[in-house]
N, C-alpha and C positions, 0 to 999 in steps of 0.2 A: 598441517599443509602451509605452504610458502605464503608468507604475508598476512595470514590470519591471526587476528588477536582479540581478546575481550575489548569491549567498549566500556571505558572506565567512568566513574561518576565525574571526573575531572573533565572527559571528553564531552560529556552531555552538558554539563554546566556551561562550559565554554560555548558549545553550539547554541544553547538557550540564549546566552548573551549576544552572540553574534547575529542571530537571526531576529531578535526581538523586535526590530523595527519593520520587519517584513511580514511576519506571520502573526496570526491571531492566537491567543491563549482561548482555545474553543471551549464552550461550556460543557458541563457534564449534567446531563438532565435525566430524570427518571421517566421510563416508558410506563404509561398508565394503562397497563393492561394485566390481566391475571396470568402470571408466570407459573410454570411447573415447579413449585416449591421454591422459587427464587425471586429476587428483586432485579430487574434488569435496567441498567443505566446506559445512556447513549453519549459516547464522546463524539461530538458533531464536527468532525473534520470537513464535512461538506461546506461548512461555513467560511473556509479559507479563502483568500482572494482569488485562487484558481479553482476553487470548489473541490479541493482534493488535498489530502495529507502530503502529497509529494513535494509541495512547496518547501516543507521543512528541511528535507534532505537536499533539495536542489539549491536553496539558498544558502545553506551551510557549505556544500561543495564548491559553489561558485566563489563565495567570499573567501574561501582558504586558497584559491588559486594564486599563483605567483604572477608577477607582472609579465613575464615572458609567455606563461601558459595562457593568459588572458589576451595577449596580443595575437594569438592565433585563432582566436574564437573558439566556441565550444560546441560539441555535438553530442547527442544521445540517441537511444533508441527506445521507441515507445508506442503503445496503442493510442496514447493521448494525454494521460494525466502527468506522467514524468516529463513528457514534452512540453507541457504547459508550465510546469514548475521550473524547468531549465530555461525555457524561452523568457518566462517573467524574471527571473534572476538575472539573466543576461542582459536583457534589455534595461534593468535598473543599473547594471554595472556598466552599461555602454559599450557591450561587446557584441559581436554577431553570434548567431546560433543556427544550427542545422539539426533537424530532427528525422532520423531514418524512421518512417512511419509504417506500421503494419497496414497493408492495403485494405483490410476490412475495418480499420478503425471507424468509429461512428463519425459521420460528417459533423456533428456538433463539436466533438473534439478537434478534428481537423480544422474547422473554421477557427476555433479559438486559438490554436497554435499559431495559425497564420496571422491572426489579428495581432498577436503578441511579437511579430516580426521575425519568426523562424522560417527558415528555408526548409521546404519539405521534400523528402525523398522517399516516395513509396516503394515497398517491397513485399513479397510474399511473407507469411508468418514464419515458415521454415528459415528463410534467409536471415530474417531479423533475429530468430532465436539463436542461429549459428554465429551471427554478427556478435551478439552479446557474449557468446563464449570466446570468441576470437578477439573482441575489442577492436575491431576494424571492419570497414564496409568500403567496397570499391567507388572511388571517386568522391569520398567524403574525408576531408582533412580537418585538423584543428585538435583541440584538447578534448579528449573523450571523458564524458562523465557517465559512469555506468549507473543505470536507473535503479540498482539494487545492491550490487556486489562491490560496495565502496565504504570504507570506514566513515568518510565525512557524510555521506549520504545517510548511513545508518545512525550516526550520531545525532543528526538532525532529527530523524524519525523518533529517536529515542526520548526526545523532550516530551512526546506523548505520554510516555511511561511515567516521568516525573510528575506531570500535571495530574495524571490519574491518582497516583499516591497521595498527593497534596489535597486533592478534592474528595477522595473517598478512601481514608486509611484502612477501612476494614474490608476492602475489595476481596473477593475470595477467587475470582476467575476473570481473565481478560480474554476477549475473543477478537481476532482480526482476520480479514480476508488474507488468503495466501495465493499469491501470484508468483513472483520470483523469489519472495522471501525477505525483501528489504523492510516491509513494515513490521512483519512479526519479530524479525531479528532486532529491529530498533525498539519496539515497544517492550519485548521481553528484556534487552539490554537495560533500557531505563528502569525497569522494575527492579531487575537484579542489582544494578548500580546503586538504586535506593535502599538496599539492604533487605529486599523482600524475596528470598528464595522460596517461601512458602506458598505464593500466588501461582495458581494454575494458568497456563497460557496455552490456548489452542488456536490453530489456524482453522479457518472455515473455507471448504473448498466445494465447487459444483460436482455434481455427480458425473458430468461430462469431462471433467478435467482435474484429477485428484492424485497428482504425483507425491504430494507430501504425505498424505495418508498411506500410499504405498511404501514411501521411504521408511516411515515410521514402523510399519509392519515388518519390513525386511531389515531395518536398523541399517540401512545404506541408502545412499542417494540412488534414486530409481527414476525410471520413466513411466508414463502412464499410457499403456499401449492403446487403449480405447479412446483417446482424446477426440472431442469434438468441439468445434466452435459453437458458441451460444451468445445470448444476450448478456451473459456475465463476462464482458470483454475485458474488465479490469482485474481479473483473477483467473487462476487456473491455467498453469503452463503445461507444456508437454512432459516436463522432467524437472527434478531438483537438480541444480548444478552442485556438483561435488564441494565446491567452496562454500556455498550457501548451507549445505548439510552440515559441514563442519562448524559453521557459524551457530547453528540453531539446535543441533541435536543435545546439547547439555543444558539448554536455557528454555526450551519449548517443551510442554507436556505432550502434544500430539496434534492430530488433525481431525476435525468432524467434517463428514461429507453430507451434504444437503441436497435435496432435489431441486430441480429448477422450478417445479410447481410451488415448493416451500419458499423459494426465494421470491418468487412473485408475490406470494401472500405476505411476506415480510415487508416487502415495498409498499404493498396496500395497507398493511397495519401501521407502518411508519407515517404514511400520508395521512391516515384517518385519526390516529391517536396522538400523533405529536406534529402534524403539519410539516413533516420532513419529507424532502424529495431526495431519495437515494437511488443511485445506480445500482446495477445488479451486484456488483462487488462490495458496495457499502451496505447492502442488505444481507449479504451472506452470514455475518456473525450474529445478527438478529435473528435470522432463521435458526441458526445453531443454538441459540440460547432459548428460543421458544420450543425447540425440540425436546428439551429436558435432558438432553445428552451432556450439558456442560456442567451439570452437578447443582448443588444447592448454594444457598448464600447470596451475597451481592455480586452480580455479573456485570461487567462493563463490556458492551459491544462497540467497537471502533467503527463509526459510520464513516468509512474511508473516503467517499467521494459522493457528488452529486451530479456529475457530468452526463447527463442522460438526455437525449432528445425528447421533449415535452410530449410530441405526438406518440412517440414509441413507448414513453412512460405510461401514458394514458392507455394505450393499447395493452401493455402488460398487466397493469392492475385490474383492468376490467375483465380479464379472462377468469 
């Protein structure tokens, strides 16, 4: 497919050097619970400056823009985390940013994007999803930074994979949330670029929005007909874009679907056992690991973000 290429080790190493002054090398810690025949480790991306992994890709993408592209300002489409990452990187670069924001985005994320200086344009989910395919939105100008289907964004995310390899060389499986596919494409690319084709890489999706699971079952980019919104706002799209399917189908093992109830329990487990606050998408891979369906051995669950309203978080883990 036009414009799609593998992310190389050189791409990832260059991204790591480029974003070193902006992002944290996040810790990898063992989850102290009885796992189903495995050891579970947490890659704590919720500790990033914007409390989400998205700053890795955003910082790399903004840093690589030409002077002309920067002069036009930047814009993206987001339910919150990618918008924060782009706004953070744009503010550091001294350029304006706009975020076309899904109108159901949590107010916590909306407030943080606004605080970072982003101009917000709210729109329904379907309009935002269509705009990500078209890479255009009425009334919004500037240089578009795609929140997942972008080589530079994915290369930034891929630095997570290299860090996992360095901190846990005998990892057997890595789990990430699956939304648009940029996180898992990046992590899998980092692992493969590090010479580890043997490591299993699974996406984790909520039962209400699992197009990747459908796509792997059909071996083709597919939609999820029974899509429903949920508190897992940072993952679970309506479909897998064909371009993203081409990016992941040879480097990702598959997708594990988890229930909303198991996701809530994982959020509670993270809080009780590790004192980690994770949003729904951040807890998805932990729920998948605890289900026993990710296999044996050492498993890394990427806790992708912690941008959740605290009152909502307390309500969810109390259920």
